C-alpha positions in Angstrom: -147.2 180.4 -53.8 -146.5 177.0 -52.3 -142.8 176.8 -51.9 -140.8 173.6 -51.9 -137.2 172.4 -51.9 -135.5 173.9 -54.9 -132.9 171.7 -56.8 -130.6 173.5 -59.2 -128.4 172.7 -62.2 -124.8 172.1 -61.3 -122.0 174.2 -62.7 -118.8 172.1 -63.2 -115.2 173.4 -63.0 -112.4 171.3 -64.5 -109.4 172.8 -62.8 -106.1 171.0 -62.8 -106.3 170.2 -59.0 -109.3 167.9 -59.4 -109.7 164.3 -60.4 -112.8 162.0 -59.8 -113.4 162.2 -56.0 -116.8 163.8 -56.4 -118.4 161.0 -58.3 -116.4 158.2 -56.8 -116.4 159.1 -53.1 -119.5 161.2 -52.9 -121.5 159.1 -55.5 -122.8 162.2 -57.2 -124.7 161.2 -60.3 -125.0 162.7 -63.8 -121.4 164.1 -64.1 -119.4 163.9 -67.3 -116.2 162.0 -67.7 -112.8 163.6 -67.0 -111.6 166.0 -64.3 -114.3 167.3 -62.0 -112.6 169.8 -59.7 -115.7 171.6 -58.4 -119.4 171.3 -58.7 -121.3 174.4 -57.8 -124.3 173.1 -56.1 -126.1 176.3 -55.1 -124.9 179.4 -57.0 -126.1 182.8 -58.1 -122.7 184.1 -59.3 -123.0 186.0 -62.6 -123.3 183.6 -65.5 -123.0 180.6 -63.2 -126.4 181.1 -61.6 -128.3 177.8 -61.2 -131.6 177.0 -62.9 -134.3 175.2 -61.0 -134.8 171.6 -62.3 -137.7 170.3 -60.2 -141.3 171.4 -59.5 -143.4 174.2 -61.1 -140.5 176.7 -60.9 -138.4 174.5 -63.2 -136.6 176.6 -65.8 -136.4 179.7 -63.6 -132.9 180.8 -62.5 -132.0 181.3 -58.9 -131.1 184.9 -59.8 -134.6 185.6 -61.2 -136.3 184.1 -58.1 -134.0 185.9 -55.7 -134.9 189.3 -57.3 -138.6 188.5 -57.6 -139.2 186.8 -54.3 -136.5 187.9 -51.8 -138.7 187.6 -48.7 -140.1 184.2 -49.5 -136.9 182.7 -50.9 -134.0 184.2 -48.9 -135.7 185.6 -45.9 -138.2 188.2 -44.7 -136.8 191.7 -45.1 -133.7 190.5 -47.0 -132.6 192.5 -50.1 -129.4 192.1 -52.2 -128.0 191.8 -55.7 -127.9 188.0 -55.6 -128.6 184.9 -53.5 -126.1 185.3 -50.6 -124.8 181.8 -50.3 -122.6 179.8 -52.8 -122.1 176.1 -51.9 -119.8 173.7 -53.8 -118.1 170.4 -53.6 -114.3 170.6 -54.2 -112.0 167.8 -55.2 -108.5 168.5 -54.1 -106.9 165.4 -55.4 -103.9 167.7 -56.0 -103.0 170.8 -54.0 -105.1 173.9 -54.7 -103.4 177.2 -55.7 -102.1 179.3 -52.7 -104.5 182.2 -53.0 -106.8 184.6 -51.2 -110.1 186.4 -51.8 -111.0 190.1 -51.6 -113.0 191.3 -48.7 -116.1 193.4 -49.1 -114.4 196.8 -49.2 -111.7 195.6 -51.6 -114.2 193.9 -53.9 -116.2 197.1 -54.3 -113.2 199.5 -54.5 -110.9 197.5 -56.8 -113.2 195.0 -58.7 -116.6 196.8 -58.8 -118.3 193.8 -57.3 -120.9 194.0 -54.4 -119.1 191.8 -52.0 -115.9 189.7 -51.4 -115.5 186.1 -50.3 -115.3 184.8 -46.9 -115.5 181.0 -47.0 -115.3 177.8 -44.9 -114.3 174.2 -45.7 -116.1 171.2 -44.2 -113.8 168.2 -44.7 -115.9 165.3 -46.2 -112.9 163.0 -46.8 -109.1 163.3 -46.2 -106.4 160.7 -46.7 -104.0 160.1 -43.7 -101.6 163.0 -43.6 -103.8 165.5 -45.4 -103.3 169.1 -44.5 -104.4 172.7 -45.1 -102.4 175.8 -45.4 -104.1 178.8 -43.9 -102.8 182.2 -42.6 -99.3 183.5 -41.9 -97.0 182.1 -39.2 -96.2 185.6 -38.0 -95.5 189.1 -39.2 -93.4 189.3 -42.4 -92.3 192.1 -44.5 -93.7 192.4 -48.0 -90.2 191.6 -49.3 -90.0 188.4 -47.3 -93.4 187.3 -48.4 -92.6 188.1 -52.1 -89.3 186.1 -51.9 -91.1 183.1 -50.3 -93.9 183.1 -52.9 -91.4 183.6 -55.8 -89.5 180.6 -54.6 -92.7 178.6 -54.1 -91.6 178.2 -50.5 -95.1 178.3 -48.9 -94.3 176.4 -45.7 -91.7 179.1 -44.7 -94.5 181.7 -44.2 -97.9 179.8 -44.0 -99.2 177.7 -41.2 -99.9 174.0 -42.1 -102.5 172.0 -40.0 -103.4 168.3 -40.2 -107.1 167.6 -41.0 -109.5 164.8 -40.9 -113.2 164.1 -42.0 -115.6 166.2 -40.0 -113.3 169.2 -39.4 -114.4 172.7 -40.5 -112.1 175.5 -41.3 -113.4 179.1 -41.3 -111.4 181.4 -43.6 -112.2 185.1 -43.7 -111.6 187.1 -46.8 -108.0 188.3 -47.3 -106.5 185.3 -45.5 -104.1 183.4 -47.7 -104.8 179.7 -48.0 -104.7 176.3 -49.8 -105.5 172.7 -49.2 -104.9 169.3 -50.7 -103.8 166.9 -52.0 -106.2 164.0 -51.3 -109.0 165.9 -49.8 -112.8 166.2 -50.6 -114.5 169.3 -49.3 -117.9 171.0 -49.1 -117.2 174.7 -49.3 -119.7 177.4 -48.2 -118.9 181.0 -49.1 -120.2 184.4 -50.0 -121.4 184.7 -53.6 -118.2 185.8 -55.2 -115.4 184.3 -57.3 -112.8 187.0 -56.8 -109.3 185.5 -56.1 -105.6 186.4 -56.3 -103.0 183.7 -56.5 -99.2 183.5 -56.0 -98.7 180.4 -58.1 -96.6 180.2 -61.2 -99.5 178.5 -63.1 -103.2 179.3 -63.6 -106.1 177.1 -62.5 -105.7 174.8 -65.5 -101.9 174.3 -65.0 -100.8 176.8 -67.7 -97.5 178.5 -66.9 -97.4 182.3 -66.5 -94.5 184.2 -67.8 -92.4 185.8 -65.0 -93.9 189.3 -65.5 -97.5 188.0 -65.1 -96.5 185.8 -62.2 -94.8 188.5 -60.2 -97.7 190.9 -61.0 -100.1 188.3 -59.5 -97.9 187.9 -56.4 -97.9 191.7 -55.9 -101.7 191.9 -56.4 -102.1 189.2 -53.8 -99.9 191.0 -51.3 -102.0 194.2 -51.9 -105.1 192.4 -50.6 -103.5 190.1 -48.0 -104.7 190.3 -44.3 -103.4 188.6 -41.2 -106.1 189.4 -38.6 -107.3 185.8 -38.2 -105.7 182.5 -37.7 -107.8 179.7 -39.3 -107.8 176.4 -37.3 -109.5 173.1 -38.0 -112.5 172.8 -35.7 -114.3 169.6 -34.7 -117.4 171.6 -34.0 -119.9 171.9 -31.1 -122.5 169.2 -30.7 -126.2 169.4 -29.9 -127.9 166.0 -29.2 -131.6 165.6 -29.8 -132.8 162.0 -29.4 -130.9 159.9 -31.8 -129.9 162.9 -34.0 -126.9 165.1 -33.7 -126.3 168.7 -34.9 -122.7 169.7 -35.1 -122.0 173.5 -35.4 -119.0 173.6 -37.6 -118.6 177.4 -38.1 -120.3 180.7 -37.9 -119.9 184.3 -38.9 -121.8 187.2 -40.3 -122.1 185.8 -43.8 -123.0 182.1 -43.1 -123.2 179.3 -40.6 -122.6 175.6 -41.3 -124.0 172.6 -39.5 -123.3 168.9 -39.9 -126.5 166.8 -39.2 -126.1 163.1 -38.4 -129.6 161.8 -38.6 -130.7 158.4 -37.3 -134.4 159.3 -37.1 -136.9 161.8 -38.4 -135.8 165.4 -37.8 -138.1 168.5 -37.9 -136.6 171.6 -39.2 -138.9 174.4 -37.9 -140.4 177.2 -39.9 -138.2 180.4 -39.9 -139.4 183.1 -42.2 -136.3 185.2 -41.6 -133.8 182.8 -43.4 -133.6 180.1 -45.9 -131.4 177.0 -45.7 -129.2 175.2 -48.1 -129.0 171.4 -47.6 -126.4 169.1 -49.1 -126.8 165.3 -48.7 -123.4 163.6 -48.2 -124.9 160.3 -46.9 -127.9 158.1 -47.5 -131.2 159.3 -49.2 -133.7 161.3 -47.2 -137.2 162.3 -47.8 -138.1 166.0 -47.3 -141.8 166.3 -46.2 -143.3 169.8 -46.4 -146.8 171.3 -46.5 -147.4 170.7 -50.2 -145.6 167.5 -50.8 -142.5 165.2 -50.6 -139.1 165.5 -52.3 -136.3 163.0 -52.2 -132.7 164.2 -51.7 -130.1 161.6 -52.9 -126.4 161.4 -51.9 -124.5 164.1 -53.7 -127.6 166.3 -54.2 -128.3 169.7 -52.8 -131.3 171.9 -52.5 -132.6 175.2 -51.0 -135.3 175.2 -48.4 -136.9 178.6 -49.0 -137.7 180.8 -46.1 -141.4 180.6 -46.7 -141.6 176.8 -47.0 -142.7 176.3 -43.4 -141.8 173.2 -41.4 -139.8 170.6 -43.2 -139.5 167.0 -41.8 -136.3 165.3 -42.9 -136.8 161.5 -42.9 -133.7 159.2 -43.4 -134.0 155.6 -44.7 -131.0 154.9 -42.5 -128.3 156.9 -40.8 -127.4 159.8 -43.0 -125.2 162.9 -43.0 -126.3 166.3 -44.3 -124.7 169.8 -44.4 -127.0 172.6 -43.6 -125.9 176.3 -44.3 -127.7 179.6 -43.7 -127.2 183.3 -43.0 -127.5 183.4 -39.2 -128.7 185.7 -36.6 -125.6 185.0 -34.5 -127.3 185.7 -31.2 -130.5 183.7 -31.9 -129.2 180.9 -34.1 -125.7 180.3 -32.7 -124.9 181.8 -29.3 -128.2 181.3 -27.5 -128.7 177.6 -28.3 -125.0 176.7 -27.7 -124.9 178.6 -24.3 -128.1 176.8 -23.4 -126.4 173.5 -24.0 -123.6 174.5 -21.6 -120.9 175.8 -24.1 -118.7 178.6 -22.9 -118.2 181.9 -24.7 -114.6 180.9 -25.6 -115.7 177.7 -27.2 -118.4 179.5 -29.3 -115.9 182.1 -30.4 -113.7 179.5 -32.0 -116.4 178.7 -34.6 -115.4 181.8 -36.5 -116.3 185.5 -36.5 -118.9 185.3 -33.8 -119.6 188.6 -32.0 -118.6 188.8 -28.3 -121.4 189.0 -25.8 
């Protein structure tokens, strides 16, 4: 089979925190009117799995292809119940709920799902003064946390950081967090949608009764972890000619790179892993063994593991976000050490094993 860049249908979420940042600032086409809080660009989560819209595999779902061709699509030797990466654009015109996600053990034990949700946010646009809330300020008792959340006094217990475009924030499962207002984000995550929230309203702004609200707070506290302090990271840069790769985050589940391309860039063949590519700048042409595919601003695709070399050709300077499941030593640590970065700098990218 001649593999090619796979474009998928977009799953749209109309949560109350969104407005129109995705079509207006990202120029993503084909979206309906009204609130667009999230567009799930690459997804194989349950009934939200994407369907291929281009090429001879059009009409096949990502889930079908992942199960039928795991070596060629995801990576040689890979096996799993679903495609391992979920990539989305998020419009946080308003503040997101204060919430957390289950880790792998909790997901299996409490929710009968194969994995939890570690995630990272790459800031595409943020208004002056925009912030994120991520992680606890210090050790608190369960009673202190419950009181703060029942009072909606989030700043008394959570750390608030200023952010700007280009920052990446790595957030392990179990770490409580929020961001917004006035922020546009690309989020990369494990394939999961498990969440516990401490808010008095649901994702659509509907009020809980007190019993439901307090039960949600207690469920959140049952899953809360405080082992990691998320920090906005400007990333580590690798220059190649007129092009720049910025390593934004890395961990066992995914890595994220921001590519700033001024000239043609060759993505080498790597049969051990695929790559998701989201265009947040000007149009590019993707040249591969069996053809050429355009990637417009606001579009995403999967470069399958078996596609071979792909040349990315920009019409003018452009920005792309590339995500993949890394071999941390080979894909992250070794190239950054070769570029002169110290172990301490590399560790700040996320959950990168010590060496």
